[in-house]
N, C-alpha and C positions, 0 to 999 in steps of 0.2 A: 191613206197609206203615207208612210214616211219615200220620201225621194229619190231620192237612191236605187228603190226597192222594184226589182223585176215579177210579176205576178202570172201566175199560169192559171183559168178557171178554167175545172172540165167537170163531169157529172159522169159519177161510177160506183153501179149499185145502190141508185138513187140513193144517193151522198151527194153534196154540189161540193167542190173543195175546193177550196184559193191555194195555191203553192207559191211558194218564196224561193224564187229562183236566183238571187241575187244575192244573199249570204252568205256564201259558203256553197256547201255542194245541196244539191235539191233533192228529196226525196225519194227513196222507190218509188216508182207509181206504183209498181207489182207489189208495194208490199203494202200502200195504200187501198187495192183494191181486197186484203183482208185483213182490215183492219177492223170492222165492225165483229167477223168472224172471231175473230182472237180476244175481243175485250168484251164482246157480249155477254149480257148476264147469264153464269150458267154452261157458258159456254166451257169445252172439253179441256180437261189439261193440256198444256202445249211446252214441250221445251222453250216455244221460242217465244213465248208471254208467260210474266209474272206480274202478279197482282202485289201492286206496292200498299196503298191507301185504297179505302173505302167507305165512303155515307150513303145516307139514303139517295143526298143528289151529285155523287160522284164518284166514279171509280179511276186510279192510277194503272196505269200497265206501264214494265219495261219490256221492251222488246227486243227481243237479239235473233233476226235474220237472219238462219242456215249457219246458227252460234258466232257471226261476225262478234267482233272487238266492241266496234262502237253501235249501242242499242241506241233505240228510239223513248219518247216517252209520250205517252198514249192517256189525255187526260178526257174522258169520258162522261159528260154530264148530260144529269137524264131530268130534262125537263118537265115535270109534272104539275109545281105549286103551279098558281091562279097568276101571281106577279111575272113570272118568268114566259112564263105562256102566255099575257098580255103584254108583255114585250116582242116577242116575236111576231104579233100578230099588229104589233104598229105600224113595225118596219115596212109593212106591207102597202099600207097609204099614205105614213109621214116621207120627208124629206128623208135621205142616207143621211146616217148618222147620228137623226135626232135621237134613237134609243138605243142601246145594246146590252145584249146578251151580257152574262158573266167571263165566257168563253170569248168574247167579242172584244169586249175591254183588254182581256187581261193578252190577246194575239197584239191589238193597237198598242198596249204602256209595252212589250216587250219590242216591237220592230221601230216605236219611239225613244227609250232606252239606249236600246244596242245603237242608236243613229246618235245618241249624246255620248257613246263612249263609256253605260254604265254597264258594270258586268251580271250580263243575263245568259241568260240560254238561247241559241238559236231557235227562233220559231220557222220552224219547219211547213206548217200546211194546218186549214181552219175548212173545219170540213162538217155541213147540216144535212143532218137529213128529217124532212116532216111526211107524218102517216099520221091522217086523219089528225083528231089532236095531239098524238104525243111530236116531240123533238126531242132531238139527241142532235147531240155536238160533241166535235171529236176538235181538242188543239193536238197537236202535233208538233214534239222541241226535240234538239236532239242532247243525248247523253251528254254531259261534264265528264271526260276523262277524268279520273282520282276523286268524283267529285262526291263527298259522302256530307251526309247534314252534320251540323256543327256540334250539337251536343253530344250526339255520339263518338264524333271523330276525336274530340278533347280527349274521353277518356280510353281511349285506342287502344292499341299497339302497333308496332316494339318502341316509341317514346310518344307521349302528354305532349299533344300544341304547345311553345313557349305562352307562359300564357302574359308575358306584356305584347311582346310579337302581337297576339291574334287580342287584344285591345287597341293598339295601335291599329290594326288594320281594320275593328270593326270604327274605329274615329273615323278612318282616313273614307272608309264607305259612307257613312255617316254624310260626313263633312261635300263628299261630289255629289250625294242627292240633292242636299240641302241649295250648293251654288249652282246644281242644271233645276233648280224649280218643279220638284218632283216628292209630292205628298203623299206618300205610302200611309196608309191610315193603321194596316195592321203588319207595323214592322217590330219585328218579331225574333227571337237570334232563330226558332225552331219554321221562321221561313226563308234561313240561307242555310247555302251550303262551303263547305270549305274543300278544294283541292290538293289532298294530301303525299298528291306527289312530287309539286312546288315547294324549294328551301323554303319560302316566308308564306304566309295562308293568304291565299288567290279564293275574296268571299265572292260568294254569287247568289244575286235574289230571286229566290224562287216565287208563287201563289198571289201573282200582281194584279190583279182582279180590282183590289182597292184602292190601286197606286190613279193619278191622275196630273197630270203636266200644269201648272197654274204661270200665274204671267209673274204676279211676285211669292215666295213664300213669305205667310209671316210670321212672325216671331211666336206667337201661339198656335201652329201649325207644326217651326220647331222644336218646341217644349212638351206641344203632345207624342210628335216621332220619337224625342226622346226618352219623356217615360215610359210610353209602353217596350218602348227597350230596352230601358232597364229593370220593367216590371219580370222581364224571361229572363235577367239573369242569374236569378236564384236560379238551383244551386250551383254555379257554375264559380259567380263568382260574389265572394262580402261585398261588405259596404265599402270596405277603402279601396273596394278593385271597380265599384262604381263611379268613384270621386277620381279614380285614378283615369276612368273612361274621359269624362266629362272638363277635364283638364288640358285634354289628348286633342276633343275635338277643340276645345276653347281655341287652342292653335291655331288652326284651319277658320276659323268664324269669331270677326274681329267685332262684329255686333253681338254675339254674345260674350265677348272676353271681355268684353268693354264695361261690361255690370257682370261679371260673372258671379260673383255671392247672392247676387239677389236671384240673377238666372238658374244659376243651382240648386235653386232653396224652390221655386215655384218647379223646377224639373222632380226635386225628390219629393213632393208635396205630391202630386201630383201620379205619380210614382204611386207611391202609397195606398191612394184613394182608386186607380187603376186595379189594385193586388187586394183592395174588399172588397169593390162589384167584383169584380170574378168570384173571390170563392163565394160569395153569396146568393152568383146564380149557380157557381158549378152545384154548390149545397144543394138547390129547388131542381136543377136537371136527375139528379141521382135519386133524388125523388121516385121517380117516375121512368118508365118503359120509354128507350130510346136505340139508335144509333149506336152507343156511347153505354148506354146504363140497362140493365135487365135488373125486374126482383125476380125472386123467387120466395118457393118455399120448402125446406129440408123437415121433416119431424116437426116441433113445435117450434121452429125456427122462422121467423121472416130474412132473407136475404136482399140488402143491393149491394151491388156490384158493377 
C-alpha cells in the first residue's frame, strides 16, 4: 500500500473489508454493511442504488444513501472464470502481492497514482467474500462531483466543451502519466471523466486495472498509449485534431519532440492497426451470443444485434 495511507480492516456480513481512512472522508460503515444487498444480482430496485454498467464479470452501481448529494461507486466483480479463481487461491499459499485480482490491481493503482498527484477517483474500500468456489469482490470509490463521461459531456448542453481546451487537457494528462512512469494499456476516451462544473476541463482516469508502474517508461510504451488514445478519438476528433494533440503532447515531452515526425508517424500507423484489429474482433464477436450481442429470428429473418 502507499506510504501515507491509513487502513482499517474488518469483517462485515462475511465480507472482509479494507478501508482507506487517510485520504479524505472514510466511507459510511453502515453503508458498507448494505452494499451486498444493494448490488446483488436480482436485488429489488432501490432509490439509493442505480445500475450504471454491467457485463458477465462486473456490475457498477452508483449509491446515494438517503438522497445524499455525494454518492459512491461500487464495482461488484463476479469471479467465475478459472483464471481469476486460480489467482485468488494462489494468494492463500504465496507471498502477499505475488498475484492480484482485477479489483486489487485497480485499488493498488488508484492509491499509488493519487500519491503521485494523478487525477483518479478516491478509493474508499476494497472488499472480498468467499463462499465455496465463488468469490465476489467490491471496489468502492468516491463519486467525482460534476464528473461525466468525456464523450457524452462533449456534446452536452448548454454549451459543448471547447475543443482546443480539451485537447490541451488530454495532452497534459498524457504528459503527467508518462512523466510518472505509468503504463496504462487501455488508455482511451471511454475511460476518462470530465468535471463539467469547472471553468477549464478537469479530467479523471477510470478503469485502472490495466495500469502499472514501471521504472522507466520506454518510447514503445508511450507510442502504444498515444496510439490507443488516438484510436478512440473518432468521431469526436478528426485527423487534424489528432495531429494537434500530438503537437501539444510533444511540448511537454522532449524525447518525443526531438524526433517528432518519426514518432508521430509511428503513433498514427499503430493507431490505424489497432483500429483494424478492433474492427475484425468486433465483427467476430457480433456474430455470436454474448453479454453485448444477441442473435434473434423474426419470420424469415435472422437478426444480429
